[in-house]
C-alpha positions in Angstrom: 47.5 246.8 58.4 46.5 243.5 56.9 49.1 240.8 56.5 48.7 238.3 53.6 50.6 235.0 53.3 51.3 233.6 49.8 50.6 230.1 51.2 47.0 230.9 52.2 44.3 229.6 49.8 42.7 233.0 49.3 46.0 234.8 48.4 45.6 234.7 44.6 42.3 236.7 44.8 43.8 239.1 47.4 46.8 239.7 45.1 44.6 240.3 42.1 42.9 243.1 44.0 46.4 244.7 44.6 47.2 244.5 40.9 43.9 246.2 40.1 44.7 249.2 42.3 45.5 251.5 39.4 42.1 251.3 37.8 40.6 254.8 37.8 36.9 255.4 37.2 37.7 257.5 34.2 34.6 256.4 32.4 32.5 257.9 35.2 33.9 261.4 34.9 34.7 261.3 31.1 31.4 263.0 30.2 31.9 265.8 32.7 35.5 266.4 31.6 34.4 266.4 27.9 31.9 269.1 28.7 34.6 271.2 30.5 37.0 270.8 27.6 34.4 271.8 25.0 33.4 274.9 27.0 37.0 276.1 27.2 37.5 275.4 23.4 34.4 277.3 22.5 34.4 280.1 25.1 38.0 280.5 26.1 38.6 282.8 29.2 34.9 283.2 29.7 34.6 279.5 30.5 37.7 279.6 32.7 36.2 282.5 34.8 33.1 280.4 35.4 35.0 277.3 36.3 37.3 279.2 38.7 34.3 280.8 40.5 32.7 277.3 40.8 35.7 275.2 41.9 38.3 277.7 43.3 35.9 280.1 45.1 37.0 283.5 43.6 35.9 285.5 40.6 38.4 286.9 38.1 37.4 290.3 36.8 39.6 290.5 33.8 42.0 288.4 31.7 44.9 289.9 33.6 43.6 288.4 36.8 44.5 285.0 35.6 48.3 285.5 35.5 50.7 285.6 38.4 53.2 288.4 37.9 57.0 288.2 38.1 57.0 290.9 40.9 54.7 288.7 43.0 57.0 285.7 42.6 60.1 287.8 43.4 58.5 289.3 46.5 57.4 285.9 47.8 61.0 284.5 47.2 62.5 287.4 49.2 60.1 286.7 52.1 61.1 283.1 52.4 63.4 282.1 55.2 67.1 281.4 54.4 66.5 277.8 55.4 63.7 277.4 52.7 65.8 279.2 50.1 68.7 276.9 50.7 66.5 273.8 50.4 64.9 275.0 47.2 68.2 275.9 45.6 69.7 272.6 46.6 66.8 270.8 45.0 66.9 272.9 41.9 70.7 272.4 41.4 70.5 268.6 41.9 67.5 268.1 39.7 69.1 270.2 36.9 72.4 268.4 37.1 70.7 265.0 36.9 68.5 265.9 33.9 71.5 267.4 32.1 72.9 263.9 31.9 69.8 262.8 30.0 70.2 265.2 27.1 70.1 263.2 23.8 72.5 264.3 21.0 72.1 265.1 17.4 74.4 263.0 15.2 75.5 262.3 11.6 77.0 259.1 10.2 79.0 259.2 6.9 79.2 256.2 4.7 81.8 255.6 2.0 79.4 255.9 -0.9 78.4 259.4 0.2 75.3 258.5 2.1 74.7 260.7 5.2 72.3 259.5 7.9 71.6 261.1 11.2 69.3 262.4 13.8 68.4 266.0 14.7 67.1 266.6 18.3 65.2 269.8 19.0 63.0 270.9 21.9 59.3 271.6 21.5 58.4 275.3 21.2 56.0 275.4 24.2 55.5 273.2 27.2 52.7 273.2 29.7 53.2 272.2 33.3 50.3 271.4 35.6 50.9 271.8 39.4 48.2 270.4 41.7 47.0 272.8 44.4 43.6 271.6 45.7 44.5 269.6 48.9 48.1 270.8 49.3 50.8 272.8 47.6 53.6 271.1 45.7 56.7 273.2 44.9 58.6 270.0 44.4 56.2 269.0 41.5 56.9 272.4 39.9 60.6 271.9 40.1 60.4 268.3 38.8 58.3 269.4 35.8 59.8 272.7 34.8 63.5 271.9 35.2 63.6 269.2 32.5 61.9 271.6 30.2 64.5 274.2 30.9 67.3 271.7 30.4 65.7 270.6 27.1 65.8 274.2 25.9 62.1 274.9 25.6 61.6 278.5 24.7 58.2 279.1 26.4 57.1 277.2 29.6 53.5 277.7 30.8 52.5 276.7 34.3 48.9 276.3 35.5 47.8 275.7 39.1 44.6 276.1 41.0 44.6 279.0 43.5 41.9 278.6 46.1 40.2 281.8 47.0 42.9 283.7 45.0 45.5 283.2 47.7 48.7 281.9 46.0 51.1 279.8 48.2 54.2 281.8 49.0 56.6 278.8 48.7 55.2 277.9 45.3 55.7 281.5 44.2 59.3 281.4 45.5 59.9 278.2 43.5 58.5 279.8 40.4 61.0 282.7 40.9 63.9 280.2 41.2 62.7 278.6 37.9 63.0 281.9 36.1 59.4 283.0 36.4 57.7 281.0 33.7 54.2 282.3 32.6 51.9 281.1 35.4 48.1 281.1 35.4 45.7 280.6 38.3 43.6 277.8 36.6 43.2 274.3 37.8 41.6 270.9 37.0 40.4 269.8 33.6 39.9 273.5 32.7 43.7 274.1 32.9 44.5 271.1 30.7 42.0 272.2 28.1 43.4 275.7 28.2 46.9 274.6 27.6 45.9 272.0 24.9 43.8 274.5 22.8 44.7 278.0 24.0 42.5 280.9 25.2 42.7 284.6 24.9 45.4 284.6 27.7 46.8 281.1 27.9 48.9 279.9 24.9 48.4 276.5 23.3 51.4 274.3 24.1 52.9 271.2 22.4 53.3 269.0 25.5 51.6 268.9 28.9 53.1 267.3 32.0 52.3 267.1 35.6 50.2 265.1 38.1 46.7 265.7 39.1 43.4 264.2 40.3 41.1 262.0 38.2 39.7 265.0 36.3 43.1 266.1 35.3 44.2 262.6 34.3 41.0 262.2 32.3 41.5 265.6 30.6 45.1 264.6 29.7 43.9 261.4 28.2 41.2 263.2 26.1 43.5 265.9 24.7 46.4 263.5 23.9 46.9 263.5 20.1 46.2 267.3 19.9 49.2 267.7 22.3 51.7 265.2 23.7 51.5 264.3 27.4 53.9 262.7 29.8 51.7 259.9 31.2 48.3 259.3 32.8 49.2 259.0 36.5 46.9 257.8 39.3 47.3 257.8 43.1 50.7 257.6 44.6 52.1 254.2 45.7 55.1 252.5 47.3 56.4 249.0 47.2 59.1 247.7 49.6 61.1 244.5 49.5 62.6 243.6 52.8 64.4 240.7 54.5 65.0 239.9 58.2 67.7 242.7 58.4 65.2 245.5 57.7 64.2 247.8 60.5 60.4 247.7 61.1 60.2 251.4 62.1 61.9 252.4 58.8 59.5 250.2 56.9 56.5 251.5 58.7 57.1 255.2 58.3 58.1 254.7 54.6 54.8 252.9 53.9 53.0 255.9 55.6 55.0 258.4 53.5 52.8 257.5 50.6 49.6 256.7 52.5 49.4 260.3 53.8 49.2 261.6 50.2 45.7 260.3 49.4 43.1 257.9 50.6 43.6 256.1 47.3 47.4 255.8 47.7 48.8 252.2 47.9 51.5 251.0 50.3 52.8 247.4 49.9 55.5 245.6 51.8 56.7 242.2 50.7 59.1 240.3 53.0 60.2 236.7 53.6 60.3 237.4 57.3 57.0 236.8 59.3 58.6 238.6 62.3 59.4 241.7 60.2 55.9 241.7 58.9 54.3 241.5 62.4 56.6 244.2 63.8 56.0 246.5 60.9 52.3 246.3 61.3 52.7 247.3 65.0 55.0 250.2 64.1 52.5 251.4 61.4 49.8 251.8 64.1 52.2 253.6 66.4 53.2 256.2 63.8 49.6 256.6 62.6 48.4 258.0 65.9 50.8 260.9 65.6 50.4 261.9 62.0 48.9 265.2 61.1 47.1 263.5 58.1 46.1 260.4 60.2 42.6 260.2 58.7 43.9 260.1 55.1 46.8 257.8 55.9 44.7 255.4 58.0 42.1 255.0 55.3 44.8 254.4 52.7 46.5 251.8 54.8 43.3 250.0 55.8 41.8 249.9 52.3 44.8 249.8 49.9 47.7 248.8 52.0 49.1 245.3 52.6 52.0 243.3 54.0 52.8 240.1 52.0 54.8 237.3 53.5 56.6 235.1 51.0 58.7 231.9 51.2 61.9 233.6 50.0 63.2 236.9 48.5 63.1 235.6 45.0 59.3 235.1 45.4 59.1 238.6 46.8 60.8 240.0 43.7 58.6 238.1 41.4 55.4 239.5 43.1 56.8 243.0 43.1 57.6 242.9 39.4 54.0 242.0 38.8 52.9 245.0 40.9 55.4 247.3 39.0 55.2 250.0 41.7 55.7 253.7 41.2 58.4 253.8 44.0 60.3 250.7 45.0 62.5 250.5 48.1 64.8 247.6 48.6 65.8 247.1 52.3 67.9 243.9 52.4 71.4 243.0 53.5 72.8 243.5 50.0 70.2 245.6 48.0 72.4 246.0 44.9 72.5 242.2 44.5 68.7 242.4 43.8 68.9 245.2 41.3 69.4 243.1 38.2 66.3 241.1 39.0 64.0 244.2 39.2 62.2 244.6 35.9 59.4 247.0 36.5 59.5 250.1 38.8 59.3 253.8 38.3 62.1 254.7 40.7 64.3 252.3 42.8 65.6 253.2 46.2 68.5 251.0 47.5 69.4 250.7 51.1 67.9 251.7 54.5 69.2 255.2 54.3 67.4 256.0 51.0 63.8 256.6 51.9 61.4 257.5 49.2 61.0 261.2 50.2 64.7 261.7 49.3 63.6 261.0 45.7 60.6 263.3 46.0 62.7 266.4 46.8 66.5 266.5 46.6 68.1 263.3 45.1 67.9 264.6 41.5 65.9 262.0 39.5 62.4 263.0 38.6 59.5 262.2 41.0 56.9 262.3 38.2 56.6 258.5 37.8 54.3 255.9 36.3 51.6 254.4 38.7 49.1 251.6 38.7 51.4 249.1 37.1 52.2 251.3 34.1 55.9 251.2 35.0 55.9 248.1 32.8 55.8 250.4 29.8 56.2 254.0 31.0 59.3 255.8 32.2 59.8 258.6 34.6 59.3 262.2 33.3 62.6 263.1 31.6 64.2 265.6 29.3 63.2 263.7 26.1 59.5 264.3 26.8 60.2 267.9 26.0 62.1 267.1 22.8 61.5 265.5 19.5 63.8 263.8 16.9 64.0 264.2 13.2 65.7 261.7 10.9 68.4 263.1 8.5 68.9 261.4 5.1 71.1 262.4 2.3 72.0 260.0 -0.6 74.7 260.7 -3.2 74.5 259.8 -6.9 76.7 256.7 -6.2 74.5 255.7 -3.2 71.2 255.8 -5.2 72.8 253.9 -8.0 73.9 251.2 -5.6 70.6 250.8 -3.7 68.0 252.4 -5.9 67.0 249.2 -7.7 66.2 247.4 -4.5 64.1 250.4 -3.3 62.2 250.4 -6.6 61.5 246.6 -6.3 60.0 247.1 -2.8 57.9 250.0 -4.0 56.6 248.0 -7.0 55.8 245.1 -4.7 53.6 247.4 -2.6 51.8 248.7 -5.7 53.1 252.3 -5.3 54.2 253.0 -8.9 54.9 256.7 -8.3 57.3 255.7 -5.5 58.9 253.2 -7.9 59.3 255.7 -10.7 60.6 258.4 -8.4 63.6 256.3 -7.8 63.9 254.9 -11.4 63.9 258.4 -12.9 67.2 259.0 -11.0 68.7 255.7 -12.4 68.2 256.6 -16.0 
């Protein structure tokens, strides 16, 4: 794993390459994705059948073949081991409890002159959740995306996921059952995003689409945004770690690899003010790599998109990490909470050596659908409000419009909107 030093002449260029990690070649696949979206818009299920046969290696015979039934979910849940059931229920309960604390409230404010102002919060009618399924199965992604929609009060939740060779994953089916058996369809990639954005004979059009995916999914979400809402355009997974001399190199190493094993494009960055910790961590990374089941993926990620940066002090480490704005940020220092006020940009922040990133992926409670590629500077984690919208409430009394109507008319007149002006003045006669 390459070690960079901030004092080396070439560091600026090396760091700029790290900052550019989030650039996806969306332009290169945009034409393909536009074609897929248009086919689904024009042909509906017929296009989905063709895409499934091409990408997922099975051929649906009827519209009913697209949907996963509740009985299938229930049977899969019942076949799970007690250990897996316990883990899924623990995750469900903790995620639900955390997101319930995020619920925004409707409110009304009453002024003395009879004016009533307020906000009405309502859930969207239909939400679409995309769950990846090409390289691996992600029941945790299902929980993290469906549970906030449930908490928000969404009436209809639609799930799409690719099912290779028409063989659904039992654990994913069991998680679907725990989530109340939302309508689930065996469709993946850009086709699934298009189907949820515009509807087909079988899959309903939704109001918001959430969930991670590959570059084709990310591009499709970008292209349908505006016709539906989306959570974010997320790229490959990433982790940033700030560590001082007290950090354990073996913890640092395996945590870096916890993201590297996701994808060859994943990014793992350690920034420390200790040269000894940097050197020892690099050695530990190599030790762990040799025994990983996904060694080939993790090794390519570490070699091409991983780095250890040695700084002069911790404040410099924080400054660099804020520029990176990582998806996941671990702080492994003597007093991690002392650094928290200085952290400006991160999707999720993990404090202390007993809080590895996987805890956040599965059972801690906060959402693991997070902004990547530096977008934590302006995006937030997936949350309940993504599945909700707010309406303003305004009610003026006769006294209120008499008190403020003249000023309103002046502003309307200044903008040249005479009908606006007269709408108010009519009430002041």
